[in-house]
N, CA, C and O atoms as a CHARMM CRD file, in Angstrom:
* protein
*
  324
    1    1 MET  N     35.55200  50.17900 -38.39700 PROA 1      0.00000
    2    1 MET  CA    34.36800  50.15900 -37.51200 PROA 1      0.00000
    3    1 MET  C     33.81900  51.54400 -37.52300 PROA 1      0.00000
    4    1 MET  O     32.63300  51.65900 -37.21200 PROA 1      0.00000
    5    2 GLY  N     34.47300  52.57800 -37.82400 PROA 2      0.00000
    6    2 GLY  CA    33.92100  53.91400 -37.80300 PROA 2      0.00000
    7    2 GLY  C     32.96300  54.19600 -38.95300 PROA 2      0.00000
    8    2 GLY  O     31.92800  54.84300 -38.79200 PROA 2      0.00000
    9    3 VAL  N     33.36500  53.66300 -40.17300 PROA 3      0.00000
   10    3 VAL  CA    32.52400  53.74700 -41.26500 PROA 3      0.00000
   11    3 VAL  C     31.11800  53.01900 -41.11800 PROA 3      0.00000
   12    3 VAL  O     30.08800  53.52900 -41.55900 PROA 3      0.00000
   13    4 VAL  N     31.14900  51.77100 -40.45700 PROA 4      0.00000
   14    4 VAL  CA    29.95300  51.05200 -40.29900 PROA 4      0.00000
   15    4 VAL  C     29.16800  51.82000 -39.29600 PROA 4      0.00000
   16    4 VAL  O     27.97300  51.95200 -39.56300 PROA 4      0.00000
   17    5 LEU  N     29.61800  52.36600 -38.16600 PROA 5      0.00000
   18    5 LEU  CA    28.78800  53.11500 -37.29700 PROA 5      0.00000
   19    5 LEU  C     28.26600  54.34400 -37.95800 PROA 5      0.00000
   20    5 LEU  O     27.07500  54.61000 -37.80000 PROA 5      0.00000
   21    6 ALA  N     29.00600  55.11200 -38.67000 PROA 6      0.00000
   22    6 ALA  CA    28.40900  56.29500 -39.35700 PROA 6      0.00000
   23    6 ALA  C     27.45700  55.85300 -40.38100 PROA 6      0.00000
   24    6 ALA  O     26.50700  56.60500 -40.60100 PROA 6      0.00000
   25    7 THR  N     27.54400  54.85400 -40.98900 PROA 7      0.00000
   26    7 THR  CA    26.43100  54.37800 -41.87600 PROA 7      0.00000
   27    7 THR  C     25.09200  54.09200 -41.14100 PROA 7      0.00000
   28    7 THR  O     23.98200  54.41400 -41.56600 PROA 7      0.00000
   29    8 ILE  N     25.36200  53.41400 -39.93200 PROA 8      0.00000
   30    8 ILE  CA    24.10300  53.14100 -39.15000 PROA 8      0.00000
   31    8 ILE  C     23.49500  54.28100 -38.67700 PROA 8      0.00000
   32    8 ILE  O     22.27600  54.40500 -38.79000 PROA 8      0.00000
   33    9 PHE  N     24.29800  55.28800 -38.06700 PROA 9      0.00000
   34    9 PHE  CA    23.66000  56.56000 -37.53200 PROA 9      0.00000
   35    9 PHE  C     22.95300  57.24100 -38.72600 PROA 9      0.00000
   36    9 PHE  O     21.82100  57.68500 -38.53400 PROA 9      0.00000
   37   10 ASN  N     23.52300  57.35900 -39.93100 PROA 10     0.00000
   38   10 ASN  CA    22.83400  57.98900 -40.98000 PROA 10     0.00000
   39   10 ASN  C     21.50700  57.40700 -41.39500 PROA 10     0.00000
   40   10 ASN  O     20.65000  58.12100 -41.91500 PROA 10     0.00000
   41   11 TRP  N     21.32800  56.14500 -41.17900 PROA 11     0.00000
   42   11 TRP  CA    20.12300  55.39700 -41.33800 PROA 11     0.00000
   43   11 TRP  C     19.10700  55.66000 -40.30100 PROA 11     0.00000
   44   11 TRP  O     17.91200  55.76700 -40.57700 PROA 11     0.00000
   45   12 LEU  N     19.56900  55.76300 -39.13800 PROA 12     0.00000
   46   12 LEU  CA    18.71600  55.96800 -37.97300 PROA 12     0.00000
   47   12 LEU  C     18.38100  57.33800 -37.60000 PROA 12     0.00000
   48   12 LEU  O     17.36600  57.56800 -36.94200 PROA 12     0.00000
   49   13 ALA  N     19.20100  58.29400 -37.99700 PROA 13     0.00000
   50   13 ALA  CA    18.95300  59.63200 -37.44000 PROA 13     0.00000
   51   13 ALA  C     19.14500  60.71800 -38.54600 PROA 13     0.00000
   52   13 ALA  O     19.82900  60.50700 -39.54800 PROA 13     0.00000
   53   14 TRP  N     18.51300  61.86300 -38.30300 PROA 14     0.00000
   54   14 TRP  CA    18.76900  62.90900 -39.23200 PROA 14     0.00000
   55   14 TRP  C     19.80300  63.86300 -38.73200 PROA 14     0.00000
   56   14 TRP  O     20.03800  63.96000 -37.52800 PROA 14     0.00000
   57   15 THR  N     20.47200  64.62400 -39.70500 PROA 15     0.00000
   58   15 THR  CA    21.37200  65.63500 -39.10200 PROA 15     0.00000
   59   15 THR  C     20.61900  66.68700 -38.50400 PROA 15     0.00000
   60   15 THR  O     19.41700  66.80200 -38.74600 PROA 15     0.00000
   61   16 CYS  N     21.28000  67.53300 -37.67400 PROA 16     0.00000
   62   16 CYS  CA    20.56200  68.72600 -36.99100 PROA 16     0.00000
   63   16 CYS  C     19.83000  69.60500 -38.11500 PROA 16     0.00000
   64   16 CYS  O     18.67500  70.02200 -38.03000 PROA 16     0.00000
   65   17 GLU  N     20.67500  69.80200 -39.13700 PROA 17     0.00000
   66   17 GLU  CA    20.10500  70.68700 -40.22400 PROA 17     0.00000
   67   17 GLU  C     18.82500  70.20700 -40.79500 PROA 17     0.00000
   68   17 GLU  O     17.83100  70.92400 -40.90800 PROA 17     0.00000
   69   18 PHE  N     18.89500  68.90700 -41.16500 PROA 18     0.00000
   70   18 PHE  CA    17.61300  68.31600 -41.71100 PROA 18     0.00000
   71   18 PHE  C     16.54100  68.33000 -40.72900 PROA 18     0.00000
   72   18 PHE  O     15.42800  68.70900 -41.09600 PROA 18     0.00000
   73   19 GLY  N     16.73400  67.96400 -39.52000 PROA 19     0.00000
   74   19 GLY  CA    15.62700  67.94400 -38.52500 PROA 19     0.00000
   75   19 GLY  C     15.13500  69.47300 -38.27400 PROA 19     0.00000
   76   19 GLY  O     13.95600  69.73300 -38.03500 PROA 19     0.00000
   77   20 SER  N     16.08200  70.38800 -38.34600 PROA 20     0.00000
   78   20 SER  CA    15.52600  71.80900 -38.11700 PROA 20     0.00000
   79   20 SER  C     14.77400  72.22400 -39.20000 PROA 20     0.00000
   80   20 SER  O     13.95100  73.11300 -38.98200 PROA 20     0.00000
   81   21 ARG  N     14.88600  71.71800 -40.47300 PROA 21     0.00000
   82   21 ARG  CA    14.02900  72.07200 -41.51200 PROA 21     0.00000
   83   21 ARG  C     12.56200  71.80200 -41.42000 PROA 21     0.00000
   84   21 ARG  O     11.72600  72.61700 -41.80900 PROA 21     0.00000
   85   22 SER  N     12.23700  70.52700 -40.84600 PROA 22     0.00000
   86   22 SER  CA    10.94900  70.22400 -40.62400 PROA 22     0.00000
   87   22 SER  C     10.30000  71.04300 -39.42700 PROA 22     0.00000
   88   22 SER  O      9.11600  71.37800 -39.48500 PROA 22     0.00000
   89   23 ILE  N     11.05700  71.33800 -38.40500 PROA 23     0.00000
   90   23 ILE  CA    10.51700  72.20200 -37.38800 PROA 23     0.00000
   91   23 ILE  C     10.34800  73.60200 -37.84800 PROA 23     0.00000
   92   23 ILE  O      9.37500  74.26400 -37.48800 PROA 23     0.00000
   93   24 PHE  N     11.27400  74.07600 -38.64200 PROA 24     0.00000
   94   24 PHE  CA    11.04000  75.45300 -39.23900 PROA 24     0.00000
   95   24 PHE  C      9.83200  75.57400 -40.16600 PROA 24     0.00000
   96   24 PHE  O      9.09800  76.56200 -40.19100 PROA 24     0.00000
   97   25 HSD  N      9.67500  74.37900 -40.99900 PROA 25     0.00000
   98   25 HSD  CA     8.62300  74.43100 -41.81100 PROA 25     0.00000
   99   25 HSD  C      7.20800  74.47100 -41.09300 PROA 25     0.00000
  100   25 HSD  O      6.29700  75.20900 -41.46700 PROA 25     0.00000
  101   26 ALA  N      7.12200  73.57900 -40.00100 PROA 26     0.00000
  102   26 ALA  CA     5.92800  73.47800 -39.21600 PROA 26     0.00000
  103   26 ALA  C      5.56200  74.82800 -38.62200 PROA 26     0.00000
  104   26 ALA  O      4.39300  75.20100 -38.52500 PROA 26     0.00000
  105   27 ALA  N      6.64000  75.56900 -38.21500 PROA 27     0.00000
  106   27 ALA  CA     6.44600  76.82000 -37.50400 PROA 27     0.00000
  107   27 ALA  C      6.02200  77.94800 -38.44400 PROA 27     0.00000
  108   27 ALA  O      5.26900  78.85700 -38.09300 PROA 27     0.00000
  109   28 THR  N      6.54400  77.83000 -39.63500 PROA 28     0.00000
  110   28 THR  CA     6.28800  79.13100 -40.47000 PROA 28     0.00000
  111   28 THR  C      5.28100  78.84300 -41.58600 PROA 28     0.00000
  112   28 THR  O      4.85000  79.79100 -42.24300 PROA 28     0.00000
  113   29 GLN  N      4.86300  77.54200 -41.85000 PROA 29     0.00000
  114   29 GLN  CA     3.82400  77.24600 -42.89000 PROA 29     0.00000
  115   29 GLN  C      2.48100  77.10600 -42.33200 PROA 29     0.00000
  116   29 GLN  O      2.37500  76.62600 -41.20300 PROA 29     0.00000
  117   30 PRO  N      1.44700  77.46300 -42.97700 PROA 30     0.00000
  118   30 PRO  CA     0.09400  77.16500 -42.42200 PROA 30     0.00000
  119   30 PRO  C     -0.21200  75.61000 -42.41300 PROA 30     0.00000
  120   30 PRO  O     -0.25600  74.96400 -43.46000 PROA 30     0.00000
  121   31 THR  N     -0.41800  75.06000 -41.18100 PROA 31     0.00000
  122   31 THR  CA    -0.83800  73.76900 -41.01500 PROA 31     0.00000
  123   31 THR  C     -1.99500  73.69200 -40.00600 PROA 31     0.00000
  124   31 THR  O     -2.28100  74.64500 -39.28100 PROA 31     0.00000
  125   32 ALA  N     -2.63400  72.54000 -39.99100 PROA 32     0.00000
  126   32 ALA  CA    -3.69900  72.35600 -39.02900 PROA 32     0.00000
  127   32 ALA  C     -3.20200  72.32000 -37.64400 PROA 32     0.00000
  128   32 ALA  O     -2.06700  71.90200 -37.41500 PROA 32     0.00000
  129   33 PRO  N     -3.99700  72.74200 -36.68600 PROA 33     0.00000
  130   33 PRO  CA    -3.48000  72.76700 -35.30700 PROA 33     0.00000
  131   33 PRO  C     -3.20600  71.35300 -34.82900 PROA 33     0.00000
  132   33 PRO  O     -4.04500  70.46500 -34.98300 PROA 33     0.00000
  133   34 GLY  N     -2.06200  71.14800 -34.26400 PROA 34     0.00000
  134   34 GLY  CA    -1.68400  69.84800 -33.82900 PROA 34     0.00000
  135   34 GLY  C     -1.23300  68.85200 -34.83600 PROA 34     0.00000
  136   34 GLY  O     -1.09400  67.66500 -34.53900 PROA 34     0.00000
  137   35 ALA  N     -0.98400  69.36200 -36.12200 PROA 35     0.00000
  138   35 ALA  CA    -0.65800  68.55000 -37.19300 PROA 35     0.00000
  139   35 ALA  C      0.72500  67.98500 -37.01600 PROA 35     0.00000
  140   35 ALA  O      1.55600  68.60800 -36.35500 PROA 35     0.00000
  141   36 PHE  N      1.02200  66.76800 -37.61000 PROA 36     0.00000
  142   36 PHE  CA     2.29900  66.09900 -37.53800 PROA 36     0.00000
  143   36 PHE  C      2.98800  66.43500 -38.81800 PROA 36     0.00000
  144   36 PHE  O      2.46700  66.19000 -39.90600 PROA 36     0.00000
  145   37 VAL  N      4.25900  67.04600 -38.68100 PROA 37     0.00000
  146   37 VAL  CA     5.00400  67.35100 -40.00000 PROA 37     0.00000
  147   37 VAL  C      6.21200  66.51000 -40.07600 PROA 37     0.00000
  148   37 VAL  O      6.96500  66.37500 -39.11100 PROA 37     0.00000
  149   38 SER  N      6.40000  65.94800 -41.20900 PROA 38     0.00000
  150   38 SER  CA     7.58600  65.03100 -41.44800 PROA 38     0.00000
  151   38 SER  C      8.04700  65.30100 -42.86200 PROA 38     0.00000
  152   38 SER  O      7.23200  65.34700 -43.78300 PROA 38     0.00000
  153   39 TYR  N      9.39000  65.48500 -43.05100 PROA 39     0.00000
  154   39 TYR  CA     9.94600  65.69200 -44.33000 PROA 39     0.00000
  155   39 TYR  C      9.31100  67.01700 -44.88400 PROA 39     0.00000
  156   39 TYR  O      9.06300  67.13800 -46.08400 PROA 39     0.00000
  157   40 CYS  N      9.07200  67.95100 -44.01800 PROA 40     0.00000
  158   40 CYS  CA     8.52100  69.26500 -44.51800 PROA 40     0.00000
  159   40 CYS  C      7.10100  69.04300 -45.16200 PROA 40     0.00000
  160   40 CYS  O      6.71100  69.92300 -45.92900 PROA 40     0.00000
  161   41 GLN  N      6.37300  68.06600 -44.95300 PROA 41     0.00000
  162   41 GLN  CA     5.01900  67.88100 -45.33000 PROA 41     0.00000
  163   41 GLN  C      4.10400  67.52100 -44.09400 PROA 41     0.00000
  164   41 GLN  O      4.50500  66.83800 -43.15100 PROA 41     0.00000
  165   42 GLU  N      2.79100  68.06800 -44.19900 PROA 42     0.00000
  166   42 GLU  CA     1.90900  67.72200 -43.25900 PROA 42     0.00000
  167   42 GLU  C      1.51200  66.30600 -43.45900 PROA 42     0.00000
  168   42 GLU  O      1.25900  65.91700 -44.59900 PROA 42     0.00000
  169   43 VAL  N      1.43600  65.48400 -42.41400 PROA 43     0.00000
  170   43 VAL  CA     1.08700  64.07000 -42.57100 PROA 43     0.00000
  171   43 VAL  C     -0.32200  63.85000 -41.90800 PROA 43     0.00000
  172   43 VAL  O     -0.48600  64.18200 -40.73400 PROA 43     0.00000
  173   44 PRO  N     -1.30000  63.31700 -42.61600 PROA 44     0.00000
  174   44 PRO  CA    -2.54300  63.10800 -42.16800 PROA 44     0.00000
  175   44 PRO  C     -2.60000  62.17200 -40.89400 PROA 44     0.00000
  176   44 PRO  O     -1.80600  61.24300 -40.75000 PROA 44     0.00000
  177   45 PRO  N     -3.58400  62.47500 -39.98600 PROA 45     0.00000
  178   45 PRO  CA    -3.58800  61.62100 -38.70000 PROA 45     0.00000
  179   45 PRO  C     -3.97400  60.14000 -39.11200 PROA 45     0.00000
  180   45 PRO  O     -4.56600  59.91100 -40.16600 PROA 45     0.00000
  181   46 SER  N     -3.63300  59.22500 -38.28600 PROA 46     0.00000
  182   46 SER  CA    -4.06100  57.84300 -38.51500 PROA 46     0.00000
  183   46 SER  C     -5.53700  57.60700 -38.45000 PROA 46     0.00000
  184   46 SER  O     -6.25800  58.42200 -37.87500 PROA 46     0.00000
  185   47 ILE  N     -5.98800  56.60100 -38.97500 PROA 47     0.00000
  186   47 ILE  CA    -7.47500  56.42300 -38.93600 PROA 47     0.00000
  187   47 ILE  C     -7.87600  56.12900 -37.57400 PROA 47     0.00000
  188   47 ILE  O     -9.00600  56.45300 -37.20700 PROA 47     0.00000
  189   48 HSD  N     -6.99000  55.49000 -36.70500 PROA 48     0.00000
  190   48 HSD  CA    -7.34200  55.25200 -35.24100 PROA 48     0.00000
  191   48 HSD  C     -7.65000  56.56100 -34.53600 PROA 48     0.00000
  192   48 HSD  O     -8.66100  56.65300 -33.83900 PROA 48     0.00000
  193   49 ILE  N     -6.82800  57.55400 -34.69200 PROA 49     0.00000
  194   49 ILE  CA    -7.04400  58.85300 -34.10000 PROA 49     0.00000
  195   49 ILE  C     -8.32900  59.50500 -34.27000 PROA 49     0.00000
  196   49 ILE  O     -8.88300  60.10400 -33.34800 PROA 49     0.00000
  197   50 VAL  N     -8.83000  59.39100 -35.48600 PROA 50     0.00000
  198   50 VAL  CA   -10.02500  60.07200 -35.82800 PROA 50     0.00000
  199   50 VAL  C    -11.31900  59.24900 -35.70600 PROA 50     0.00000
  200   50 VAL  O    -12.42800  59.73500 -35.92900 PROA 50     0.00000
  201   51 SER  N    -11.10000  57.90200 -35.31800 PROA 51     0.00000
  202   51 SER  CA   -12.19000  57.05800 -35.08500 PROA 51     0.00000
  203   51 SER  C    -12.89100  57.24800 -33.74600 PROA 51     0.00000
  204   51 SER  O    -12.27600  57.80500 -32.83700 PROA 51     0.00000
  205   52 ALA  N    -14.14100  56.82000 -33.56500 PROA 52     0.00000
  206   52 ALA  CA   -14.70100  56.90900 -32.31800 PROA 52     0.00000
  207   52 ALA  C    -13.87300  56.24400 -31.18000 PROA 52     0.00000
  208   52 ALA  O    -13.72100  56.85700 -30.12300 PROA 52     0.00000
  209   53 GLU  N    -13.39200  55.14300 -31.34300 PROA 53     0.00000
  210   53 GLU  CA   -12.47500  54.41300 -30.40800 PROA 53     0.00000
  211   53 GLU  C    -11.19200  55.19100 -30.10700 PROA 53     0.00000
  212   53 GLU  O    -10.74600  55.16500 -28.96000 PROA 53     0.00000
  213   54 GLY  N    -10.58400  55.87300 -31.05800 PROA 54     0.00000
  214   54 GLY  CA    -9.51000  56.68000 -30.81700 PROA 54     0.00000
  215   54 GLY  C     -9.85400  57.90800 -29.95500 PROA 54     0.00000
  216   54 GLY  O     -9.11600  58.23700 -29.02600 PROA 54     0.00000
  217   55 LYS  N    -10.89200  58.53500 -30.24000 PROA 55     0.00000
  218   55 LYS  CA   -11.38400  59.69600 -29.50500 PROA 55     0.00000
  219   55 LYS  C    -11.61200  59.29400 -27.95000 PROA 55     0.00000
  220   55 LYS  O    -11.21600  59.97900 -27.00700 PROA 55     0.00000
  221   56 ALA  N    -12.30000  58.09800 -27.84400 PROA 56     0.00000
  222   56 ALA  CA   -12.47200  57.64600 -26.47500 PROA 56     0.00000
  223   56 ALA  C    -11.23400  57.44300 -25.74000 PROA 56     0.00000
  224   56 ALA  O    -11.12700  57.78800 -24.56300 PROA 56     0.00000
  225   57 ALA  N    -10.23400  56.85700 -26.44500 PROA 57     0.00000
  226   57 ALA  CA    -8.87800  56.64200 -25.88000 PROA 57     0.00000
  227   57 ALA  C     -8.23800  57.80300 -25.51200 PROA 57     0.00000
  228   57 ALA  O     -7.58400  57.79000 -24.47000 PROA 57     0.00000
  229   58 GLN  N     -8.31300  58.93000 -26.25800 PROA 58     0.00000
  230   58 GLN  CA    -7.65500  60.18600 -26.02500 PROA 58     0.00000
  231   58 GLN  C     -8.40600  60.81500 -24.77200 PROA 58     0.00000
  232   58 GLN  O     -7.78000  61.34600 -23.85500 PROA 58     0.00000
  233   59 LYS  N     -9.61300  60.73100 -24.79400 PROA 59     0.00000
  234   59 LYS  CA   -10.44000  61.29900 -23.59300 PROA 59     0.00000
  235   59 LYS  C    -10.11000  60.55700 -22.21200 PROA 59     0.00000
  236   59 LYS  O     -9.96300  61.21500 -21.18100 PROA 59     0.00000
  237   60 LYS  N    -10.00600  59.25800 -22.23100 PROA 60     0.00000
  238   60 LYS  CA    -9.67800  58.45300 -21.17200 PROA 60     0.00000
  239   60 LYS  C     -8.25000  58.82800 -20.78000 PROA 60     0.00000
  240   60 LYS  O     -8.02400  59.02300 -19.58600 PROA 60     0.00000
  241   61 PHE  N     -7.25800  58.94700 -21.68100 PROA 61     0.00000
  242   61 PHE  CA    -5.88300  59.31900 -21.34600 PROA 61     0.00000
  243   61 PHE  C     -5.82700  60.70000 -20.68400 PROA 61     0.00000
  244   61 PHE  O     -5.13900  60.93100 -19.68900 PROA 61     0.00000
  245   62 TRP  N     -6.57500  61.57300 -21.28600 PROA 62     0.00000
  246   62 TRP  CA    -6.66600  62.96400 -20.67500 PROA 62     0.00000
  247   62 TRP  C     -7.09100  63.01100 -19.28100 PROA 62     0.00000
  248   62 TRP  O     -6.43000  63.62600 -18.44500 PROA 62     0.00000
  249   63 GLU  N     -8.20600  62.36700 -18.98500 PROA 63     0.00000
  250   63 GLU  CA    -8.86500  62.38500 -17.61900 PROA 63     0.00000
  251   63 GLU  C     -7.90200  61.65400 -16.68200 PROA 63     0.00000
  252   63 GLU  O     -7.71800  62.07900 -15.54100 PROA 63     0.00000
  253   64 GLU  N     -7.30100  60.58800 -17.13100 PROA 64     0.00000
  254   64 GLU  CA    -6.32700  59.94800 -16.17700 PROA 64     0.00000
  255   64 GLU  C     -5.09100  60.76600 -15.88400 PROA 64     0.00000
  256   64 GLU  O     -4.55200  60.73200 -14.77800 PROA 64     0.00000
  257   65 SER  N     -4.62900  61.53300 -16.93000 PROA 65     0.00000
  258   65 SER  CA    -3.50200  62.38700 -16.72600 PROA 65     0.00000
  259   65 SER  C     -3.82400  63.52800 -15.72700 PROA 65     0.00000
  260   65 SER  O     -3.03200  63.83800 -14.83700 PROA 65     0.00000
  261   66 VAL  N     -5.00800  64.13600 -15.90800 PROA 66     0.00000
  262   66 VAL  CA    -5.43800  65.19200 -15.03500 PROA 66     0.00000
  263   66 VAL  C     -5.57200  64.71100 -13.55800 PROA 66     0.00000
  264   66 VAL  O     -5.21500  65.45900 -12.64800 PROA 66     0.00000
  265   67 GLU  N     -6.07200  63.49000 -13.31100 PROA 67     0.00000
  266   67 GLU  CA    -6.15900  62.98700 -12.05600 PROA 67     0.00000
  267   67 GLU  C     -4.86300  62.75800 -11.50600 PROA 67     0.00000
  268   67 GLU  O     -4.63000  63.09900 -10.34600 PROA 67     0.00000
  269   68 LEU  N     -3.96000  62.19300 -12.25000 PROA 68     0.00000
  270   68 LEU  CA    -2.54200  61.90800 -11.75500 PROA 68     0.00000
  271   68 LEU  C     -1.86800  63.28800 -11.35100 PROA 68     0.00000
  272   68 LEU  O     -1.26400  63.39400 -10.28400 PROA 68     0.00000
  273   69 TRP  N     -1.99500  64.34800 -12.25300 PROA 69     0.00000
  274   69 TRP  CA    -1.46000  65.65900 -11.79800 PROA 69     0.00000
  275   69 TRP  C     -2.06600  66.27400 -10.69200 PROA 69     0.00000
  276   69 TRP  O     -1.37000  66.88700  -9.88400 PROA 69     0.00000
  277   70 LYS  N     -3.38800  66.17200 -10.55000 PROA 70     0.00000
  278   70 LYS  CA    -4.04600  66.74300  -9.41700 PROA 70     0.00000
  279   70 LYS  C     -3.47400  66.04700  -8.09800 PROA 70     0.00000
  280   70 LYS  O     -3.39700  66.73900  -7.08300 PROA 70     0.00000
  281   71 GLY  N     -3.09800  64.80700  -8.06700 PROA 71     0.00000
  282   71 GLY  CA    -2.49800  64.16700  -6.96100 PROA 71     0.00000
  283   71 GLY  C     -1.03500  64.62600  -6.68200 PROA 71     0.00000
  284   71 GLY  O     -0.56800  64.71000  -5.54600 PROA 71     0.00000
  285   72 LEU  N     -0.37000  64.90900  -7.80500 PROA 72     0.00000
  286   72 LEU  CA     1.10200  65.24000  -7.64200 PROA 72     0.00000
  287   72 LEU  C      1.34900  66.69800  -7.36200 PROA 72     0.00000
  288   72 LEU  O      2.29900  67.04000  -6.65800 PROA 72     0.00000
  289   73 ALA  N      0.52900  67.55100  -7.88800 PROA 73     0.00000
  290   73 ALA  CA     0.66100  69.06000  -7.81700 PROA 73     0.00000
  291   73 ALA  C     -0.64200  69.79400  -7.38000 PROA 73     0.00000
  292   73 ALA  O     -1.43800  70.11700  -8.26100 PROA 73     0.00000
  293   74 PRO  N     -0.89400  70.05900  -6.15900 PROA 74     0.00000
  294   74 PRO  CA    -2.15700  70.67300  -5.86100 PROA 74     0.00000
  295   74 PRO  C     -2.51400  71.86600  -6.57300 PROA 74     0.00000
  296   74 PRO  O     -3.71400  72.08600  -6.73300 PROA 74     0.00000
  297   75 GLY  N     -1.66700  72.67300  -7.02500 PROA 75     0.00000
  298   75 GLY  CA    -1.93400  73.81500  -7.79800 PROA 75     0.00000
  299   75 GLY  C     -2.58400  73.60000  -9.12100 PROA 75     0.00000
  300   75 GLY  O     -3.14400  74.52200  -9.71300 PROA 75     0.00000
  301   76 VAL  N     -2.50700  72.30300  -9.61700 PROA 76     0.00000
  302   76 VAL  CA    -2.97500  72.02200 -10.93900 PROA 76     0.00000
  303   76 VAL  C     -4.57400  72.09100 -10.82100 PROA 76     0.00000
  304   76 VAL  O     -5.24300  72.39900 -11.80700 PROA 76     0.00000
  305   77 LYS  N     -5.15900  71.79800  -9.59900 PROA 77     0.00000
  306   77 LYS  CA    -6.60400  71.70100  -9.61200 PROA 77     0.00000
  307   77 LYS  C     -7.23400  72.98000 -10.07900 PROA 77     0.00000
  308   77 LYS  O     -8.25700  72.96000 -10.76400 PROA 77     0.00000
  309   78 GLU  N     -6.61200  74.14400  -9.70300 PROA 78     0.00000
  310   78 GLU  CA    -7.21500  75.42300 -10.13400 PROA 78     0.00000
  311   78 GLU  C     -7.13500  75.64200 -11.52600 PROA 78     0.00000
  312   78 GLU  O     -8.07800  76.15300 -12.13000 PROA 78     0.00000
  313   79 VAL  N     -5.96500  75.25800 -12.15600 PROA 79     0.00000
  314   79 VAL  CA    -5.75800  75.64600 -13.46300 PROA 79     0.00000
  315   79 VAL  C     -6.57600  74.73400 -14.43500 PROA 79     0.00000
  316   79 VAL  O     -7.03900  75.26000 -15.44700 PROA 79     0.00000
  317   80 ILE  N     -6.77800  73.44700 -14.20700 PROA 80     0.00000
  318   80 ILE  CA    -7.50000  72.56400 -15.10200 PROA 80     0.00000
  319   80 ILE  C     -8.92500  72.65000 -14.82200 PROA 80     0.00000
  320   80 ILE  O     -9.70200  72.51400 -15.76700 PROA 80     0.00000
  321   81 ALA  N     -9.40700  72.87600 -13.55600 PROA 81     0.00000
  322   81 ALA  CA   -10.77300  72.87900 -13.25800 PROA 81     0.00000
  323   81 ALA  C    -11.55800  73.87600 -14.00000 PROA 81     0.00000
  324   81 ALA  O    -12.77100  73.96700 -13.81700 PROA 81     0.00000
């Protein structure tokens, strides 16, 4: 049973060392702001993110998040306004 679980974990997750390589690469190599880095390579954003529909969804999400935080933490009003 141990060999089966180890094999499944190897398929589902990276080792700490391999995961840290991507983080280190993203921190030390020139990448676009907010870029997604996987396997030590910058991955282009999806078409939905750069489309007009995606930008509208991002704006709506941001506005709803700000309203939520304003209600939960009164000090946020001064920071975000």
